[in-house]
N, C-alpha and C positions, 0 to 999 in steps of 0.2 A: 502493499499499499504506500501511495507517496504522500508523505507528511511535510506541509508546507514549511517553509523557512521561517523562523520567528523574526526574522529581520525584514520582511515584506508584507506589504499590504495584503496578500493573499493569507496569512495567517490573520490578521486583524479582521479582515473580512468575513471570518467563520463566525464572529460572534453574532449572537441572536438578539443581542440587547434584551436580555430579559432582566437584568439589573441585578441580579442575585448575588453576584461579587459585591454589588457596592452597599450592601446592608451588613449593618455589626453582627458578628455572629459571637456568641459564647460556648466554648466547649468544656465540658465537665472532666473530671480525673478519669472517668471511663472512654473518652473519647467521642462522647456523643456531642453532636454540634447542636446548638439550637439557635435560630433564627431569630431577631429582633427585629422590631417595626422602625429601626433607627437607619434611616439610609444616610451616606455619606453626603455632607453638605454640597457637593458639587453635582448631586445627581437629581435630575429632574423626574422627579417621580411620577409625572404623567406620560412625559414621552420616554422615560428611562434612557434618557442620552445624557451624558457628561457634559456638564457645562464647560468643562476645561480638558474635553478628551486630548488635543495635541501637546499639552503641556502637564497633564495630569499627574507624571512622575515627579516633575521640578516642585510642583506647587505643593502636592499631597503625599507625605512620605509614607503614609498609611496605605496608598494605594499599590495594589500587587500587580504585578506584572506577570501574564499568564502565558507559561511557555510549555511547550510539550512536556517536559520532565517535571513541573510543577502541576499541570492538569493531572498527570497521571498518579500523585499523591494526594491531591484535594478529594476526599472523599464524599466531601458534601455538596460539591457540581453535580447537577440533576444530569439525568440521560440524555433530555435534549439539547442540553449545552453543544453548541457548534463545534467548540474544540472537542469535547470528549467523542462527539461523532466522528470528526475527521481523525480521530487517532483509534477508533473502534473499541472505544472502552465504553461499559456498561455496569451498573451496581450487579445485574444478574452474573456477567462473567466474572466481576470481582468477587462474588461469594461464592461461585462455583470453583474458584481457585482455591480458596479458603477451606473447602472442603476436600480437596484433593491432596 
């Protein structure tokens, strides 16, 4: 499978703009992630667009740059995430690998 280069517009274009990445999350000691209703202050919650997208990493140090390596590790990303889909990842596959 072709994996888009993380330095290209092709990788960025995979984002479905669900905004899930842009909401605060809490993780307990067992690794369970809880989503809050608190969005990043730069997220337009109606359009799910970042108001500072092109400069987000420079302006907001809490903004996470999703790379293929990081997407593989972040279990809270949903299966409809464009990045997960492009990498062929799903929670079902992850659960099956754990049982093996």
